[in-house]
C-alpha positions as CSV (number, residue, x, y, z in Angstrom):
1,M,5.5,-1.7,-10.1
2,S,9.0,-2.9,-10.8
3,Q,10.0,-6.5,-11.8
4,D,11.6,-7.1,-8.5
5,Q,8.5,-6.1,-6.7
6,K,6.3,-8.4,-8.8
7,T,8.4,-11.4,-8.0
8,V,8.4,-10.9,-4.2
9,E,5.4,-11.5,-2.0
10,Q,5.1,-10.8,1.8
11,F,3.5,-13.0,4.3
12,V,2.8,-13.0,8.0
13,V,3.8,-16.1,9.8
14,E,2.2,-17.2,13.1
15,G,3.5,-19.8,15.6
16,L,7.1,-18.7,15.5
17,S,9.0,-19.3,18.7
18,C,12.8,-19.4,18.3
19,P,15.6,-19.2,15.8
20,S,15.2,-22.8,14.7
21,C,11.8,-21.8,13.2
22,I,13.7,-19.8,10.6
23,R,15.5,-22.6,9.3
24,K,12.4,-24.8,9.1
25,V,10.3,-22.3,7.2
26,E,13.1,-21.2,4.9
27,G,14.2,-24.7,4.2
28,A,10.8,-26.0,3.5
29,L,10.0,-23.2,1.1
30,R,13.4,-23.4,-0.7
31,E,12.7,-27.1,-1.5
32,N,9.9,-26.2,-3.7
33,P,11.0,-25.3,-7.3
34,K,8.7,-22.4,-7.7
35,V,10.4,-20.6,-4.9
36,G,13.7,-18.8,-5.8
37,D,14.4,-17.6,-2.3
38,A,12.7,-17.1,1.2
39,H,13.7,-14.9,4.0
40,L,12.0,-14.9,7.5
41,N,12.4,-12.1,10.2
42,L,11.7,-13.6,13.6
43,S,11.1,-10.3,15.3
44,T,8.5,-9.0,12.8
45,Q,7.1,-12.3,11.8
46,R,7.4,-11.2,8.2
47,L,8.2,-13.7,5.4
48,S,9.5,-12.6,2.1
49,V,9.2,-15.1,-0.8
50,K,10.9,-14.6,-4.1
51,W,9.6,-16.6,-6.9
52,A,12.0,-18.4,-9.2
53,N,10.3,-17.4,-12.4
54,D,7.9,-14.5,-12.6
55,N,6.3,-15.9,-15.7
56,D,5.2,-19.0,-13.9
57,I,3.3,-17.2,-11.0
58,G,-0.3,-18.0,-10.8
59,P,-3.1,-16.8,-8.7
60,D,-2.9,-19.7,-6.3
61,D,0.7,-19.5,-5.6
62,S,0.1,-17.7,-2.4
63,L,-2.0,-20.7,-1.3
64,L,1.0,-22.8,-2.1
65,V,3.2,-21.0,0.5
66,I,0.4,-21.2,3.1
67,D,0.0,-24.9,2.4
68,I,3.8,-25.6,2.7
69,L,3.9,-23.8,6.0
70,G,0.8,-25.4,7.2
71,K,2.3,-28.8,6.8
72,I,5.2,-27.9,9.1
73,G,2.9,-26.5,11.7
74,F,2.9,-22.7,10.9
75,N,-0.1,-20.5,10.1
76,A,0.6,-17.9,7.3
77,F,-1.3,-15.3,5.4
78,P,-0.5,-12.6,2.8
79,L,0.7,-9.3,4.4
80,R,-2.2,-7.4,2.7
81,E,-4.7,-9.5,4.6
82,Q,-3.1,-8.8,8.0
83,K,-5.5,-8.1,10.8
84,S,-3.9,-5.8,13.5
85,A,-6.1,-7.5,16.2
86,S,-4.0,-10.8,15.9
87,D,-1.1,-9.4,17.9
88,E,-3.5,-8.0,20.5
89,K,-5.3,-11.4,20.8
90,E,-2.0,-13.3,21.4
91,L,-0.9,-10.7,24.0
92,R,-4.3,-11.1,25.8
93,T,-4.0,-15.0,25.7
94,L,-0.4,-14.8,27.1
95,L,-1.6,-12.4,29.9
96,K,-4.4,-14.8,30.9
97,A,-1.8,-17.7,30.9
98,I,0.6,-15.6,33.0
99,A,-2.2,-14.9,35.5
100,V,-3.2,-18.4,35.8
101,A,0.4,-19.7,36.1
102,G,1.2,-16.9,38.7
103,F,-1.9,-17.7,40.7
104,A,-1.0,-21.4,40.9
105,A,2.7,-20.8,41.5
106,A,1.9,-18.5,44.4
107,N,-0.5,-21.0,46.1
108,V,1.6,-24.1,45.4
109,M,4.7,-22.3,46.7
110,L,2.9,-21.5,50.0
111,L,2.0,-25.2,50.4
112,S,5.6,-26.3,49.4
113,V,7.2,-23.9,52.0
114,S,5.0,-25.5,54.7
115,D,6.2,-28.9,53.5
116,W,9.9,-27.9,53.3
117,F,10.1,-26.4,56.9
118,G,7.4,-28.5,58.5
119,A,9.8,-30.9,60.2
120,D,7.2,-32.1,62.6
121,M,4.4,-32.3,60.0
122,G,2.6,-35.7,60.0
123,E,2.8,-37.9,56.8
124,N,-1.0,-37.7,56.2
125,T,-0.9,-33.8,56.4
126,R,2.2,-33.8,54.0
127,Q,0.3,-36.0,51.5
128,L,-2.8,-33.7,51.8
129,F,-0.6,-30.7,51.0
130,Q,0.8,-32.6,48.0
131,W,-2.7,-33.4,46.7
132,V,-4.0,-29.9,47.2
133,S,-0.9,-28.8,45.2
134,A,-1.8,-31.2,42.5
135,L,-5.3,-30.0,42.3
136,I,-4.2,-26.4,41.8
137,A,-1.1,-27.1,39.6
138,L,-2.3,-29.7,37.2
139,P,-5.2,-27.6,35.6
140,A,-3.1,-24.5,35.8
141,A,-0.2,-26.2,33.9
142,A,-2.6,-27.7,31.4
143,Y,-4.0,-24.2,30.4
144,A,-1.0,-22.0,31.0
145,G,1.2,-24.3,29.0
146,L,-0.8,-24.3,25.9
147,P,1.4,-21.9,23.9
148,F,4.3,-24.2,24.5
149,Y,2.4,-27.5,23.9
150,R,0.9,-26.4,20.7
151,S,4.2,-25.3,19.3
152,A,6.0,-28.5,20.5
153,W,3.2,-30.7,19.1
154,N,3.3,-29.2,15.6
155,A,7.1,-29.4,15.6
156,I,7.1,-33.2,16.6
157,K,4.0,-33.9,14.2
158,N,6.0,-32.5,11.3
159,K,9.2,-34.4,12.3
160,H,11.1,-31.4,13.7
161,L,12.4,-30.2,17.0
162,N,12.1,-26.8,18.5
163,M,12.9,-25.1,21.8
164,E,9.4,-25.6,22.9
165,V,9.9,-29.4,23.0
166,P,12.1,-29.4,25.9
167,I,10.2,-26.8,27.8
168,S,7.0,-28.9,27.3
169,V,8.8,-32.0,28.3
170,A,10.1,-30.4,31.4
171,V,6.7,-29.3,32.6
172,I,5.0,-32.5,31.7
173,L,7.6,-34.7,33.3
174,A,7.7,-32.5,36.4
175,C,3.9,-32.7,36.7
176,G,3.9,-36.3,35.8
177,M,6.6,-37.5,38.3
178,S,5.0,-35.3,41.1
179,L,1.7,-36.9,40.5
180,A,3.2,-40.4,40.7
181,Q,5.1,-39.5,43.9
182,A,1.8,-38.2,45.4
183,I,0.0,-41.4,44.6
184,Q,2.9,-43.5,46.1
185,G,2.8,-41.3,49.2
186,N,6.6,-40.9,49.2
187,G,9.3,-38.6,47.9
188,E,9.3,-35.1,46.7
189,T,6.9,-33.3,44.3
190,Y,7.8,-30.7,41.7
191,F,4.5,-29.0,41.3
192,D,6.1,-25.8,42.5
193,A,8.8,-25.9,39.9
194,A,6.4,-26.7,37.1
195,T,4.1,-23.8,37.8
196,M,7.0,-21.4,38.5
197,L,8.8,-22.5,35.4
198,L,5.6,-21.7,33.3
199,F,5.1,-18.5,35.0
200,F,8.6,-17.1,34.2
201,L,8.7,-18.6,30.7
202,L,5.3,-17.0,29.9
203,I,6.6,-13.5,31.2
204,G,9.7,-13.8,28.9
205,R,7.3,-14.9,26.0
206,Y,5.0,-11.9,26.6
207,L,7.9,-9.4,26.6
208,D,9.3,-10.9,23.5
209,R,5.8,-10.8,21.7
210,K,5.4,-7.3,23.1
211,M,8.6,-6.3,21.5
212,R,7.8,-7.8,18.2
213,A,4.4,-6.2,18.1
214,S,6.1,-2.8,18.8
215,A,8.6,-3.5,16.1
216,K,5.9,-4.1,13.5
217,S,3.8,-1.1,14.7
218,T,5.9,1.5,12.7
219,A,4.8,0.2,9.3
220,Q,1.3,-0.7,10.5
221,N,0.8,2.8,11.8
222,L,1.8,3.9,8.3
223,V,-1.1,1.8,7.0
224,S,-3.5,3.8,9.2
225,H,-2.6,6.9,7.3
226,Q,-4.1,5.4,4.1
227,S,-7.5,6.3,2.9
228,F,-9.8,3.8,1.3
229,F,-12.2,6.2,-0.3
230,A,-12.0,9.5,-2.3
231,N,-14.5,12.1,-3.1
232,L,-14.6,12.0,-6.9
233,L,-15.7,15.1,-8.7
234,Q,-18.5,14.4,-11.4
235,D,-19.0,16.1,-14.7
236,D,-22.1,17.9,-13.3
237,G,-20.1,19.2,-10.4
238,S,-21.4,16.9,-7.8
239,V,-19.1,14.8,-5.5
240,K,-19.3,11.0,-5.3
241,K,-17.6,8.9,-2.6
242,V,-15.9,6.0,-4.4
243,A,-13.2,3.3,-3.6
244,L,-9.6,4.3,-4.4
245,E,-9.4,1.5,-7.0
246,Q,-12.1,3.3,-9.1
247,V,-10.0,6.5,-9.4
248,N,-7.8,6.9,-12.4
249,P,-4.9,9.4,-13.3
250,G,-6.4,12.6,-14.4
251,D,-9.6,12.3,-12.4
252,I,-10.3,15.3,-10.1
253,I,-11.0,14.6,-6.4
254,H,-12.3,16.9,-3.7
255,I,-10.4,17.2,-0.4
256,G,-12.5,18.9,2.3
257,S,-11.0,20.8,5.4
258,G,-9.5,18.4,7.9
259,E,-9.6,15.5,5.5
260,R,-6.6,13.2,4.7
261,I,-5.5,13.3,1.1
262,P,-6.1,9.9,-0.4
263,L,-3.8,9.9,-3.5
264,D,-0.8,11.8,-5.0
265,G,-1.7,14.7,-7.2
266,R,-1.5,18.3,-8.2
267,V,-3.9,21.1,-6.9
268,K,-6.2,22.2,-9.6
269,H,-8.4,24.7,-7.8
270,G,-8.0,26.3,-4.4
271,S,-5.3,27.1,-1.9
272,S,-4.8,25.7,1.5
273,E,-2.2,24.5,4.1
274,I,-1.2,21.0,4.4
275,D,0.1,18.9,7.3
276,A,2.9,17.1,5.3
277,S,4.9,15.9,8.3
278,L,4.3,12.3,7.4
279,I,6.2,12.8,4.1
280,T,8.7,15.7,4.7
281,G,9.3,15.5,8.4
282,E,8.4,19.1,8.7
283,T,5.7,19.9,11.5
284,T,5.1,23.4,10.0
285,P,2.0,23.4,7.7
286,E,3.1,23.7,4.1
287,K,1.1,26.2,1.9
288,V,-0.3,24.9,-1.3
289,N,-1.8,26.7,-4.3
290,V,-2.7,25.8,-7.9
291,D,-0.2,23.4,-9.5
292,S,1.4,22.5,-6.0
293,N,2.1,18.8,-5.4
294,V,0.1,17.1,-2.7
295,F,0.7,13.5,-1.4
296,A,-1.4,10.6,0.0
297,G,-1.4,10.5,3.8
298,T,-1.1,14.2,4.4
299,I,-3.9,16.3,5.8
300,N,-5.8,19.2,4.4
301,L,-5.7,21.8,7.3
302,G,-7.3,24.8,5.5
303,Q,-9.9,25.4,2.8
304,P,-11.3,22.8,0.6
305,I,-9.2,22.1,-2.6
306,E,-9.7,20.1,-5.8
307,V,-6.7,17.7,-6.8
308,T,-5.9,16.3,-10.1
309,V,-4.9,12.7,-9.5
310,E,-1.3,11.6,-10.7
311,N,-0.6,8.4,-8.8
312,T,-3.5,6.1,-7.9
313,S,-3.8,3.4,-5.3
314,G,-0.8,1.2,-5.0
315,A,1.6,3.8,-6.7
316,T,1.6,6.7,-4.2
317,I,4.6,7.9,-2.3
318,L,2.9,6.6,0.9
319,D,2.5,3.1,-0.6
320,E,6.1,3.2,-1.6
321,I,7.2,4.2,2.0
322,I,5.3,1.3,3.4
323,R,6.8,-1.1,1.1
324,L,10.2,0.2,1.9
325,M,9.5,-0.2,5.6
326,E,8.0,-3.7,5.4
327,N,11.0,-4.9,3.1
328,A,13.8,-3.3,5.1
329,E,14.3,-6.4,7.2
330,Q,13.5,-9.3,4.9
331,N,17.1,-10.1,3.6
332,R,19.9,-11.4,5.8
333,A,22.4,-8.9,7.0
334,K,25.9,-10.1,7.8
335,Y,25.3,-10.1,11.6
336,V,22.0,-11.9,11.2
337,R,23.6,-14.5,9.1
338,L,26.2,-15.0,11.7
339,A,23.6,-15.3,14.5
340,D,21.5,-17.9,12.3
341,K,24.5,-19.9,11.7
342,A,25.5,-19.9,15.4
343,A,22.0,-20.9,16.4
344,S,21.9,-23.7,13.8
345,I,25.1,-25.3,15.2
346,Y,24.0,-24.5,18.8
347,A,20.5,-26.2,18.9
348,P,21.8,-29.7,18.1
349,A,24.8,-29.1,20.4
350,V,22.6,-28.4,23.5
351,H,20.5,-31.3,22.8
352,L,23.5,-33.5,22.7
353,L,24.8,-31.9,25.9
354,A,21.5,-32.5,27.7
355,L,21.6,-36.3,26.8
356,V,25.3,-36.5,28.0
357,T,24.2,-34.7,31.2
358,F,21.5,-37.3,31.8
359,L,23.7,-40.4,31.0
360,A,26.6,-39.0,33.2
361,W,24.4,-38.4,36.2
362,F,22.4,-41.6,35.9
363,F,25.3,-44.1,34.9
364,V,28.4,-42.5,36.3
365,A,27.2,-40.6,39.3
366,G,24.6,-43.2,40.1
367,I,21.7,-40.9,41.1
368,S,18.1,-41.7,40.4
369,W,16.8,-41.2,36.8
370,Q,14.3,-38.8,38.1
371,E,17.0,-36.4,39.3
372,S,19.2,-37.2,36.3
373,L,16.2,-36.2,34.1
374,I,15.5,-33.0,36.0
375,T,19.2,-31.9,35.6
376,A,19.1,-32.7,31.9
377,I,15.9,-30.7,31.4
378,A,17.5,-27.7,33.3
379,V,20.3,-27.9,30.7
380,L,17.8,-27.9,27.7
381,I,15.9,-25.0,29.3
382,I,18.9,-22.8,30.1
383,T,20.6,-23.2,26.8
384,C,17.7,-22.0,24.7
385,P,19.3,-19.8,22.0
386,C,16.6,-17.1,22.3
387,A,19.1,-14.4,23.4
388,L,21.4,-15.2,20.6
389,G,18.5,-15.3,18.1
390,L,17.4,-11.8,19.4
391,A,20.9,-10.3,19.4
392,V,20.8,-8.8,16.0
393,P,17.1,-8.5,14.9
394,V,16.0,-6.6,18.0
395,V,18.7,-4.0,17.2
396,Q,17.9,-3.8,13.7
397,V,14.2,-3.3,14.4
398,V,14.8,-0.6,17.0
399,A,17.3,1.2,14.7
400,S,14.8,1.0,11.8
401,S,12.1,2.6,13.9
402,R,14.3,5.3,15.2
403,L,15.5,6.2,11.8
404,F,11.8,6.3,10.4
405,K,10.9,8.6,13.3
406,A,13.7,10.9,12.1
407,G,12.5,10.7,8.5
408,I,15.0,8.1,7.2
409,L,14.0,5.0,5.5
410,L,16.3,2.0,5.8
411,K,16.0,-0.1,2.6
412,S,18.9,-2.4,2.8
413,P,19.3,-5.0,5.7
414,D,22.9,-4.6,6.0
415,G,23.0,-0.9,5.3
416,L,23.5,0.0,9.0
417,E,26.6,-2.4,9.2
418,R,28.2,-0.9,6.0
419,M,27.3,2.7,7.1
420,A,29.3,2.3,10.4
421,E,32.4,1.4,8.5
422,I,32.7,4.5,6.3
423,D,35.6,6.9,6.3
424,T,34.7,9.1,3.2
425,V,31.6,10.8,2.2
426,V,31.1,11.6,-1.5
427,F,28.5,14.3,-2.3
428,D,26.6,14.9,-5.7
429,K,25.9,18.6,-5.8
430,T,22.4,19.1,-7.5
431,G,19.6,17.6,-5.3
432,S,22.0,16.5,-2.6
433,L,24.0,19.4,-1.2
434,T,21.2,21.7,-2.7
435,L,17.6,21.2,-2.5
436,G,17.4,20.1,-6.2
437,E,14.8,22.9,-6.7
438,P,16.7,25.2,-9.1
439,Q,14.9,28.1,-10.8
440,V,15.6,29.8,-14.2
441,D,17.8,32.8,-13.5
442,S,18.4,34.1,-17.0
443,F,17.7,33.0,-20.6
444,D,18.1,33.9,-24.1
445,T,15.2,35.0,-26.4
446,A,13.3,32.0,-27.8
447,T,10.1,31.6,-29.8
448,V,6.9,30.1,-28.2
449,S,7.2,27.1,-30.7
450,E,10.7,26.4,-29.7
451,L,9.8,26.6,-25.9
452,Q,6.9,24.2,-26.6
453,I,9.3,21.6,-28.1
454,A,11.9,22.2,-25.3
455,A,9.2,21.9,-22.7
456,A,7.9,18.6,-24.2
457,M,11.5,17.2,-24.2
458,A,12.2,18.4,-20.5
459,A,8.8,16.9,-19.4
460,R,10.1,13.4,-20.2
461,S,13.0,13.8,-17.7
462,S,13.3,13.6,-13.9
463,H,16.5,15.8,-13.8
464,P,16.0,18.8,-11.5
465,L,16.9,21.3,-14.2
466,S,14.4,19.7,-16.5
467,R,11.7,19.9,-14.0
468,A,12.6,23.6,-13.2
469,F,12.5,24.3,-16.9
470,V,8.9,22.9,-17.3
471,A,7.9,24.9,-14.2
472,F,9.5,28.0,-15.8
473,C,7.3,27.4,-19.0
474,E,4.2,26.6,-17.2
475,K,4.3,29.9,-15.3
476,R,4.3,31.6,-18.6
477,R,1.4,29.5,-19.9
478,I,3.6,27.7,-22.4
479,Y,2.7,24.1,-22.5
480,P,4.6,21.0,-24.1
481,S,4.0,20.1,-27.7
482,E,1.7,17.1,-27.9
483,H,2.9,15.8,-31.3
484,I,6.3,14.7,-30.2
485,E,6.5,10.9,-29.6
486,Q,10.1,9.8,-29.7
487,I,12.4,11.5,-27.1
488,E,15.7,9.8,-26.1
489,E,17.6,10.7,-22.9
490,E,21.2,10.2,-22.0
491,A,21.5,10.2,-18.3
492,G,23.3,13.3,-17.0
493,L,23.8,14.7,-20.5
494,G,20.5,15.6,-22.0
495,L,17.6,14.7,-24.5
496,K,17.1,14.6,-28.1
497,T,14.3,14.2,-30.5
498,I,13.7,14.0,-34.2
499,L,10.8,16.3,-35.5
500,N,10.0,16.7,-39.2
501,G,13.3,15.3,-40.0
502,Q,15.2,17.8,-37.9
503,E,17.1,17.1,-34.6
504,Y,16.6,19.1,-31.5
505,R,18.8,18.8,-28.4
506,L,18.2,19.9,-24.7
507,G,21.0,19.4,-22.2
508,N,24.4,20.5,-21.2
509,R,27.0,22.3,-23.2
510,E,28.8,19.2,-24.3
511,W,25.7,17.3,-25.2
512,C,24.5,20.2,-27.4
513,N,28.0,20.7,-29.0
514,I,28.3,24.3,-27.9
515,E,31.7,25.9,-27.7
516,D,32.3,28.6,-25.2
517,E,33.5,31.4,-27.4
518,S,32.9,34.3,-25.0
519,G,35.6,33.2,-22.5
520,K,33.3,34.2,-19.7
521,T,33.1,32.1,-16.6
522,I,29.6,31.1,-15.7
523,N,29.2,30.2,-12.1
524,Q,25.8,28.9,-12.5
525,S,24.1,25.7,-13.7
526,E,22.9,25.9,-17.3
527,I,21.1,23.8,-20.1
528,W,21.1,24.6,-23.7
529,F,18.4,24.1,-26.4
530,V,19.5,23.6,-29.9
531,S,16.7,24.2,-32.4
532,A,16.2,23.1,-36.0
533,A,17.0,26.5,-37.2
534,G,20.6,26.2,-35.7
535,R,19.7,28.6,-32.9
536,N,21.4,27.9,-29.5
537,V,19.3,29.1,-26.6
538,Q,20.9,29.2,-23.0
539,F,19.1,29.0,-19.8
540,T,20.9,29.5,-16.4
541,F,19.7,28.3,-13.1
542,K,20.2,29.0,-9.4
543,D,19.9,26.3,-6.8
544,K,19.7,26.8,-3.1
545,L,22.0,25.0,-0.7
546,R,20.4,22.9,1.9
547,S,20.0,25.0,5.1
548,D,22.5,23.0,7.2
549,A,24.9,21.9,4.4
550,K,27.8,23.8,5.8
551,E,27.1,22.6,9.4
552,C,26.8,19.0,8.1
553,V,30.1,19.2,6.1
554,D,31.9,20.6,9.2
555,W,30.5,18.0,11.4
556,L,31.7,15.1,9.1
557,K,35.2,16.7,8.8
558,G,35.2,17.1,12.6
559,N,34.5,13.5,13.1
560,K,37.5,12.5,10.9
561,L,35.5,11.7,7.7
562,D,36.9,12.9,4.4
563,V,34.4,14.8,2.2
564,I,34.5,14.9,-1.6
565,I,32.2,16.6,-4.2
566,L,31.6,14.8,-7.5
567,S,29.2,16.7,-9.8
568,G,28.3,16.7,-13.4
569,D,27.9,20.5,-13.2
570,R,30.4,23.0,-14.7
571,M,33.5,23.3,-12.8
572,P,33.2,27.1,-11.8
573,V,29.8,26.2,-10.1
574,V,31.2,23.3,-8.4
575,K,34.3,25.2,-7.3
576,E,32.2,28.1,-5.8
577,M,30.0,25.7,-3.9
578,A,33.1,23.8,-2.6
579,E,34.7,26.9,-1.3
580,T,31.5,27.9,0.4
581,L,31.4,24.5,2.2
582,G,35.1,24.3,2.9
583,V,35.6,21.2,0.8
584,Q,39.1,20.7,-0.6
585,D,38.4,17.8,-2.9
586,Y,35.9,18.4,-5.6
587,F,35.4,17.4,-9.3
588,G,33.2,19.0,-11.8
589,E,31.7,18.1,-15.4
590,I,31.8,14.4,-14.5
591,K,29.5,12.0,-16.4
592,P,27.6,9.4,-14.3
593,Q,29.7,6.5,-15.4
594,D,32.9,8.6,-14.6
595,K,31.5,9.1,-11.0
596,A,31.2,5.4,-10.6
597,A,34.7,4.9,-11.9
598,K,36.0,7.5,-9.4
599,I,34.3,5.8,-6.5
600,E,35.9,2.5,-7.6
601,E,39.3,4.2,-7.7
602,L,38.8,5.5,-4.1
603,K,37.7,2.1,-2.9
604,K,40.8,0.4,-4.4
605,S,42.9,2.8,-2.4
606,G,41.3,1.5,0.8
607,R,38.4,4.0,1.3
608,N,34.9,3.0,2.6
609,I,32.7,5.2,0.6
610,L,29.3,6.8,1.5
611,M,27.6,8.3,-1.7
612,V,25.0,11.0,-1.3
613,G,23.1,11.3,-4.5
614,D,19.7,12.0,-6.0
615,G,19.1,8.5,-7.0
616,L,18.6,8.8,-10.7
617,N,21.6,10.1,-12.6
618,D,23.7,8.9,-9.7
619,A,22.4,5.4,-9.8
620,P,25.8,4.0,-11.0
621,A,27.7,5.8,-8.2
622,L,25.2,4.8,-5.7
623,A,25.6,1.3,-6.6
624,A,29.4,1.3,-6.7
625,A,29.7,3.0,-3.3
626,N,30.1,0.9,-0.1
627,V,26.8,2.4,1.1
628,S,24.4,5.1,-0.2
629,I,21.8,7.5,0.8
630,S,19.4,9.7,-1.3
631,P,16.9,12.5,-0.7
632,S,13.4,11.5,-1.7
633,T,11.1,13.1,-4.2
634,A,7.7,11.9,-5.5
635,A,9.3,11.2,-8.9
636,D,12.2,9.1,-8.0
637,I,11.8,7.5,-4.5
638,S,10.9,4.2,-6.3
639,Q,13.8,4.5,-8.7
640,T,16.6,5.2,-6.2
641,A,19.5,2.6,-5.9
642,S,20.4,3.8,-2.4
643,D,20.4,1.9,1.0
644,F,18.8,4.8,2.8
645,V,16.2,7.5,1.8
646,F,15.7,10.6,3.8
647,L,12.5,12.7,3.6
648,P,13.4,16.0,5.5
649,K,15.1,18.8,3.6
650,E,18.1,19.0,6.0
651,L,21.2,17.0,5.8
652,S,21.2,16.3,9.4
653,S,19.4,13.1,8.4
654,L,22.7,11.8,7.1
655,I,24.5,12.4,10.4
656,E,21.6,10.7,12.3
657,A,22.0,7.6,9.9
658,Y,25.6,7.5,10.7
659,K,25.4,7.9,14.4
660,T,22.7,5.4,14.6
661,S,24.6,2.9,12.6
662,K,27.7,3.2,14.8
663,R,25.5,2.9,17.9
664,S,23.8,-0.2,16.5
665,R,27.0,-1.9,15.7
666,R,28.2,-1.5,19.3
667,L,24.9,-2.7,20.6
668,V,25.2,-5.8,18.4
669,Y,28.5,-6.6,19.7
670,W,27.3,-6.1,23.2
671,N,24.4,-8.4,22.7
672,F,26.6,-11.2,21.2
673,S,28.9,-10.7,24.1
674,L,26.0,-11.0,26.7
675,A,24.5,-14.0,25.0
676,A,28.0,-15.7,25.0
677,L,28.7,-14.8,28.5
678,Y,25.3,-16.0,29.7
679,N,26.0,-19.5,28.1
680,V,29.5,-19.8,29.4
681,I,28.3,-19.2,33.0
682,A,24.9,-20.9,32.9
683,I,25.7,-24.2,31.1
684,P,28.2,-25.5,33.4
685,F,26.0,-24.6,36.4
686,A,23.1,-26.4,35.0
687,A,25.1,-29.5,33.8
688,F,26.7,-30.0,37.3
689,G,23.3,-29.9,38.9
690,F,23.4,-26.6,40.6
691,L,20.4,-25.1,38.9
692,T,16.8,-26.4,39.0
693,P,14.5,-26.0,36.0
694,L,12.9,-23.1,37.9
695,V,16.2,-21.3,38.2
696,A,17.0,-22.2,34.6
697,A,13.8,-20.6,33.3
698,L,14.5,-17.4,35.2
699,A,18.1,-17.3,33.8
700,M,16.9,-18.1,30.2
701,S,14.0,-15.5,30.4
702,G,16.4,-13.0,32.0
703,S,19.0,-13.3,29.2
704,S,16.4,-12.5,26.5
705,I,15.1,-9.5,28.6
706,V,18.7,-8.2,28.9
707,V,19.3,-8.4,25.2
708,I,16.0,-6.5,24.5
709,L,16.7,-3.8,27.1
710,N,20.3,-3.3,25.8
711,A,18.9,-2.8,22.3
712,L,16.3,-0.3,23.5
713,R,19.2,1.8,24.7
714,L,19.4,2.9,21.0
715,N,16.2,5.0,21.6
716,L,18.0,7.2,24.3
717,G,18.8,10.7,23.2
718,A,17.1,13.0,20.7
719,P,17.6,12.5,17.0
720,M,20.1,14.6,15.2
721,N,18.7,17.9,13.6
722,S,20.0,21.2,12.4
723,E,20.0,22.9,15.8
724,R,22.0,20.0,17.4
725,I,24.6,20.1,14.6
726,K,25.2,23.9,15.4
727,Q,25.5,23.2,19.2
């Protein structure tokens, strides 16, 4: 696990109600010297806590976070302990409250209609109707309002205010004043307004929680693909079912037909077909044989196989994907920061506006304090910044889920924003435009001993050519030397080692100091091995273009995006590929640091760069670009420095990410506009007394629903794929 992963802990926070909760939670945690930073996502209820000093972290520090949040009225628990039933329990509770409030509202409304239109109704009958309304409304309000009362009480108890406070005040005052009016036997009652207010607010709360639960379901569904046990092969040939924590690298596990593979590994015995759609996005079963890689979460569809474990529990590609999904929304994107800032200014402003409304109606207009208070409460209810708070997170959540379904993992919280602004796409060649699965095409004669040393060196590298060379040696039953300890790698150039006082090198022509004396142009990738005996051995490779590379490049150019190829490969190889793809700007034989420098140069000229690279040798370039995307492999998914990671083998993932980002930005602007328009229209109406608390509740809930429905438009239309590019 990386250092960053060690210093960040995830929690689930219960009791969140509105954007003001974000400021309270984050502010309380940041006051503690042990906490370096804290970020809370309202939509997913996920809290990310980054410790100030990794060395000071103790086993009880999770309890510290839980205790801090408990003191300000929130329940929290580590993400790993999350129970999937918690969301269902809350939704069931809200449904019961809606049913009670709806029943009471319908019956009280019938009695109120009789009261309103019964001009010839006797006073005794009117009082009877009011008392019957009280008997129905008071117990219903006491039960149905509990979600709001609890949150409001926790806020007041901890010397804070949230948007549940005015809602609770509105209901309690409406019921209290109505009861007083019924006892006195004169005036109007507001039982109908109280129950209807709760009914519509609860509907809005239920839809909001339903949306949040749906937002969290993607990562939670991934957890369901994890196994907790493995069938460990014993020395005597028997199979023992053990917990995953008891399995070590190198152990052999048995995978029966139809069973889910629990850990990453390599097939040791048997052949079968694997449903790898969770990892690759491909629905067609994948054939595996001896030495084939298999990954946790995939399903064995064919014959039983035996697998040598390589990545144990917590380190599998499925674990990494889950971590990426859970962390994708923890930091603050630009639009989220803007919405939070607006909400922080907005909340005290509306409380002040409600106070001014009460004072103006009571002292200036001279109406009764009851009516003045009702008008002020309507202002508090209608100005709840829920729509503003949901404007960005709900779009981000829907976009993340859509991208994941298309096999794209969003790692950076503001990646969508930056992706929407690009005008230039820079491709690496190997592993990006190509599949990164080169095969040895031709080679010079070498001794077995030389190949063993070269294989040992290549085995220490994650470069595609190194992996291809190791596979080439293994097919010939030539295995790495075990006595080589010190091997150094220069990213993008090659490897070297000292053995028995002699230096060996494996890498590109420049790294191995090979001069091209033949004058021949080689349109293939190559690596050289320089032996202690002074022999220079050449290996050439062929790599296959991704199936939709040409269509993808044509689509990008057709949408007014410039396309550039930056590659460390030989210029003839790069030129041939560029001509095949129709790319005019290309550069070959570029070192990793030079790629980053080239991107900086392009940025200074006003370009917004998307870098597409394999995430290891291209790390400097990925970091230098405005936004970056990488293909994933089991070896480098945890090492990539990119903002997006795509799982399928097609480049259509790149287009899907770009189109989703553009649509997301438009929807965020729409949501901000809708929230602003709602407040511009609603606040004056409420302040001037044209809206009752009931109508205010309808308007407030309606604004949140409109924002959510607008964000869900992002799911309309099928994801981009190779066939759609060609259409």
